N, C-alpha and C positions, 0 to 999 in steps of 0.2 A: 563505384557505379552510382550515378545520380538518378534517383527514383522520382524526380519531379517531372511533371508534364506541364509545360507552360500554358497549354490550351485548357487544362482542367481547372475548375474553381479551387480556391484554397482549401475548402472543406473536404475536397476529394483527394488531396495530396497525402501520400504515405509519409509518416514521420516516425522517429524512433519510438514514440508513445503509441503508435497505431500500426498494426501489422495487417497487410492485405492477405486474406486467407483464400478467397475466391472472388470472382467478379460480383461485386455488390455486397460482399460481406467483409466487414472490418472488425477485428478483435482488438480491443484495447489491452495494453499490458497492465497487469494488476498493479494497483498502488501499494506501496509498502505498508505493512501493518503499523498500527499505533505503537506497538512495542518496538519495532525496528526504528521508527522515527525517534521515539523517546530515548532509545539506547544511543543513537547517533548524536542526539542533542546532549546527553549526559557526557559522552566522550569529549565533545567540543568544549563544554563548560568546565569539565574537570580541571583543566589547566588554568582556569580563571582564578584570579585573586579576589573576586567579588563573592563574598559569602551569601549574599541574597540570590545571586544567579545560581550558585551551586545548590542552595536549598530549594529553589523553584524547580530546577532541573531534576532533583531527587524526587520531589513531589509528583512531577509529571511521569517520571519513570515508574514509581510505585503504583500510580493509578493505572498505567498501561499494563503492568504485570498483573494487577488484580483483575482487570478486564479480560486479559488473556486466560487467566485461570478459570474465571467464570465461564467463558466461551467453551473452553475444553471440557468443563464439567457438564455443561448443557449438551455439548456434542456427544458425550459418552452416554448420557441418559436418553437422548432422542436421536439415534443415528440416522433415521430416515429423514428427519427434518434437516439435520446437519448435511446430509448428502445433497438434498434439494437446494439448500442455500449455497453450498459450495459450487454446485452446477450453475446456479444463477450468477454467481460471482465470476465464473469462468475458471475456477481452480481445477 
Protein backbone atom coordinates (compact mmCIF):
# COMPACT_ATOMS: atom_id res chain seq x y z
CA UNK A 1 0.00 0.00 0.00
CA UNK A 2 1.45 3.34 -1.06
CA UNK A 3 1.07 5.85 1.77
CA UNK A 4 2.10 8.90 -0.27
CA UNK A 5 -0.36 11.65 -1.04
CA UNK A 6 0.78 13.55 -4.15
CA UNK A 7 -1.13 16.67 -3.11
CA UNK A 8 0.55 16.86 0.33
CA UNK A 9 3.90 18.62 0.81
CA UNK A 10 6.95 16.39 1.17
CA UNK A 11 7.32 17.21 4.88
CA UNK A 12 3.85 15.75 5.50
CA UNK A 13 4.56 12.44 3.78
CA UNK A 14 4.68 9.34 5.98
CA UNK A 15 7.96 7.49 5.63
CA UNK A 16 9.48 4.42 7.32
CA UNK A 17 11.25 6.79 9.72
CA UNK A 18 8.00 8.54 10.66
CA UNK A 19 4.77 6.94 11.83
CA UNK A 20 1.43 8.70 11.61
CA UNK A 21 -0.26 8.26 15.00
CA UNK A 22 -3.28 10.56 14.63
CA UNK A 23 -4.18 13.56 12.54
CA UNK A 24 -1.44 16.11 13.10
CA UNK A 25 0.75 13.88 15.31
CA UNK A 26 3.82 12.19 13.89
CA UNK A 27 6.07 10.01 16.04
CA UNK A 28 9.58 9.46 14.80
CA UNK A 29 11.06 6.01 15.15
CA UNK A 30 13.85 6.04 17.72
CA UNK A 31 17.40 6.14 16.45
CA UNK A 32 19.61 3.20 17.33
CA UNK A 33 21.73 3.65 20.43
CA UNK A 34 25.42 4.48 20.20
CA UNK A 35 26.15 0.99 21.49
CA UNK A 36 24.09 -0.63 18.72
CA UNK A 37 25.81 1.45 16.04
CA UNK A 38 29.26 0.75 17.50
CA UNK A 39 28.52 -2.98 17.64
CA UNK A 40 27.39 -2.99 14.02
CA UNK A 41 30.53 -1.08 13.00
CA UNK A 42 32.77 -3.50 14.92
CA UNK A 43 31.14 -6.47 13.20
CA UNK A 44 31.73 -4.94 9.78
CA UNK A 45 35.35 -4.03 10.48
CA UNK A 46 36.18 -7.33 12.19
CA UNK A 47 36.65 -8.98 8.81
CA UNK A 48 39.00 -6.21 7.73
CA UNK A 49 42.73 -6.80 7.33
CA UNK A 50 43.39 -3.18 8.28
CA UNK A 51 44.70 -3.09 11.87
CA UNK A 52 44.10 0.66 12.16
CA UNK A 53 40.43 0.23 11.27
CA UNK A 54 40.07 -2.63 13.74
CA UNK A 55 41.73 -0.59 16.51
CA UNK A 56 39.54 2.45 15.81
CA UNK A 57 36.42 0.28 15.78
CA UNK A 58 37.40 -1.24 19.12
CA UNK A 59 37.97 2.25 20.59
CA UNK A 60 34.51 3.39 19.45
CA UNK A 61 32.91 0.20 20.80
CA UNK A 62 34.58 0.57 24.21
CA UNK A 63 33.51 4.20 24.45
CA UNK A 64 29.90 3.26 23.68
CA UNK A 65 29.97 0.47 26.28
CA UNK A 66 31.29 2.89 28.92
CA UNK A 67 28.63 5.48 28.06
CA UNK A 68 25.91 2.83 28.29
CA UNK A 69 27.20 1.68 31.69
CA UNK A 70 27.20 5.27 32.99
CA UNK A 71 23.66 5.86 31.69
CA UNK A 72 22.41 2.70 33.41
CA UNK A 73 24.10 3.70 36.66
CA UNK A 74 22.55 7.18 36.58
CA UNK A 75 19.15 5.67 35.69
CA UNK A 76 19.39 3.39 38.74
CA UNK A 77 20.29 6.28 41.06
CA UNK A 78 17.68 8.72 39.68
CA UNK A 79 14.66 6.69 38.46
CA UNK A 80 12.31 9.68 38.27
CA UNK A 81 14.66 11.60 36.00
CA UNK A 82 15.31 8.45 33.95
CA UNK A 83 11.55 7.94 33.45
CA UNK A 84 11.12 11.58 32.41
CA UNK A 85 13.97 11.41 29.89
CA UNK A 86 12.68 8.10 28.48
CA UNK A 87 9.24 9.66 28.03
CA UNK A 88 10.76 12.67 26.29
CA UNK A 89 12.68 10.35 23.93
CA UNK A 90 9.49 8.43 23.20
CA UNK A 91 10.69 5.12 24.63
